[in-house]
Residue, then its C-alpha position, 0 to 999 in steps of 0.5 A: x928560322x931560315x926565312x926572315x921578313x927583313x930580307x923581303x924589304x929590299x926586294x919589295x923596295x926594288x920591285x916598287x921603284x922598278x914598277x913605277x919607273x918602267x910603268x910610266x908611258x912616254x908621252x908622244x911628241x906634240x910636235x909631230x902631231x902639229x906637223x901632221x895637221x899642218x901637212x893635212x891643211x897644205x895637202x888639201x890646199x894642194x888638192x884644191x889647186x890641182x882640181x881647180x883647173x880640171x873643174x875650170x876645164x869641165x865648165x869649158x866643156x860645158x860651154x863649148x859642147x865638148x866631151x866632159x869624159x877626159x875632164x871627169x876621168x882626170x877629176x876621178x883620178x885626183x879625187x881618188x888619190x886624195x880619198x886614199x891619202x886622207x883615209x891613210x891618215x886616220x890618227x891625225x885629227x885637225x885642230x879647230x883653226x885648221x878645221x875652218x881652213x879645211x871646211x873653206x877649201x872643201x866647200x869651195x871644191x864641192x860648190x865649184x864642181x856641182x856648179x860646173x856640172x849644172x852648166x851641162x844641158x844634158x849630162x850623161x847619167x854615167x858621168x853624173x853617177x861617176x862624179x857622185x861616187x867620187x865626191x861622196x867618197x872624198x867627203x867621207x874621207x875627209x871625215x876621217x881627219x875631221x869628224x863631222x865635217x860633211x854636215x858642215x860642208x852641207x850647211x855651208x853650200x848656198x841655198x841656190x846651189x842645193x837643188x842642183x844635187x836633186x837635178x843632177x842625181x847626186x844622191x850619194x853626195x847629198x846623203x853624205x852631206x846631210x842635205x837630203x832633207x833639204x831637197x825633199x828627197x826620200x831617204x836612201 
């Protein structure tokens, strides 16, 4: 007989060793994920330091009766850049410790912006709609790196400030923040 089963044993041994050696996946470096998470926290803190003076400019424009358009345009640009940045980081998920920092900073930005807008006696509906769109898009983008953060931001908004969303017609933002029911607004 030309074919012997004894010849197959070494072949099977080599194949079985090779398949276990090559089939084991290489673990992703954990340090890279941790670095990316801390980068996200520093990015939102940097965004806060960029946006806070612009929100202050908006408040000053309300106090002096100046045109809020330049401040809103600068805010729009900053929020747009941040939105695109967070959307591009789809694979990074924040750790629980970082979510708290992320939530605090996000809540501070949202409340300060809404309060600054509420200081205007008459705010152009176009500007209000523009702020609504950029704010809701930014909050939605935060959900990419921290799923479920939008309702947490909504729950963190002081009760006194929730009514401002209805007054300013910030319906998209109210819907994203899951505070539509609190406002008594018909769901969109």
